[in-house]
N, C-alpha and C positions, 0 to 999 in steps of 0.2 A: 578525248584524253582525260583520264581521271587525275586530279591533282593529288599530290602527296599530302597526307594528313599531318597537321602540325600538332605540337604539344598542346596548344590552346584549344584546337578543335577536339582533340582526344579528351582533354580534361572537361570540356563542355559536355561532350557525350556521356562521359562517365558520371558526371554530376547529375545530368538529367535522368539517367537510368537509375541512379541510386536514390535520388531525392524525390523525383517525380515520375515513377515508373509508368503510371497511367497516361502521362502526357509526353513521354520521352520521344515517341515517333513524331508527334506534332512539333515539338521543340526542335528536333534535329532537322526536320524538313524546313522549318522557318529559318533556322540558322544557315542551312545550305543555300537556300534561295537568296538570303541577304548577302552572304559571302560572295556568291556568284555575281550578284549585281555590283557589289563594291569592287570586285576584281575587274569587271568590265568597265566600270567608271574610271579605273586607274590603269587601263591597259597601255596608255601612252607614256607611262612613267619610265625613267631611265632604268637600265638593267640593275644598277646598284640599289636604287630606290625600290624596285620591284621585289628584290629579295626580302627587304624588311617589311614591305607592305604585305607580301604573301605569307611570310612566316610568323609575324607578330601583330602588326598594326591592324590589318583588316579583319583577321579572325577575332581579335579583341573587340573591335567595334561591332562586328556581327553578333558576338555573344551578348554584348551590352544591349544592343537594339532589340535583339530577339527576346531577351528576358523582360526588357522594359515593356514591349508591346504585347507579347504573348502571355506573360504572367500577370500583367496589370497589377503589380504590387509595388510598394514603396521601394525606392532605390536602396535603402538600408537593408531591406529584407533580402534582395537578390545579391547584394554584396556579401551578406552572411553566407548565402548558399555557395557562391563562387569561392569563398574562403575555405571551403571544404576540400578544394582541389589543392594542387601543389602550391607551395608558397610563391614561387616565381610567377605562376599563372595568376594567382590572386592579386599580386602586386601590379602586374602589367594591366590586368583588366580593371582593377580599381583606379589606377592612374588615368587610363583612357576614359573610364566612366565618369570620374570626377571632372575631367576637362570638358567632356561633352555636356554633362549636367550643368556645369557652371555657365557654359555658352548658351544653353537653352533656358536657363533660369536667371537672367541678369537681375541684379538688385537695384 
C-alpha cells in the first residue's frame, strides 16, 4: 500500500529537483528508504501519535538525515536549501534539525 505524500515529502522532492537535478533520484530514494525505516520503527505508536509522526515529524527527520548523509555538507548549507521550500516546511524541518543537531553535538 502506497502512503499518501505529505507536504514535507512533496517539498523535499521539489527542492531536490530544482536545486540538485543531477542527484534528485538518489536523494529521493535515500529519503524514501529512511522514511520507511522510521515508519517501521514507530509502527507501535498510538493512533493519535501516528498521525503526527506520519504527516510531519518523520518526514522532517528523514529529510534532515538524508541531506546530512547524502549531501555531506554543513548543516547551514542544507538549511538554506530547505528554506527555498514553503515557509511552514522550512520552519518545521529547521526545528527538527536543530534539535537533532544539538543532541548529536553536545557542548
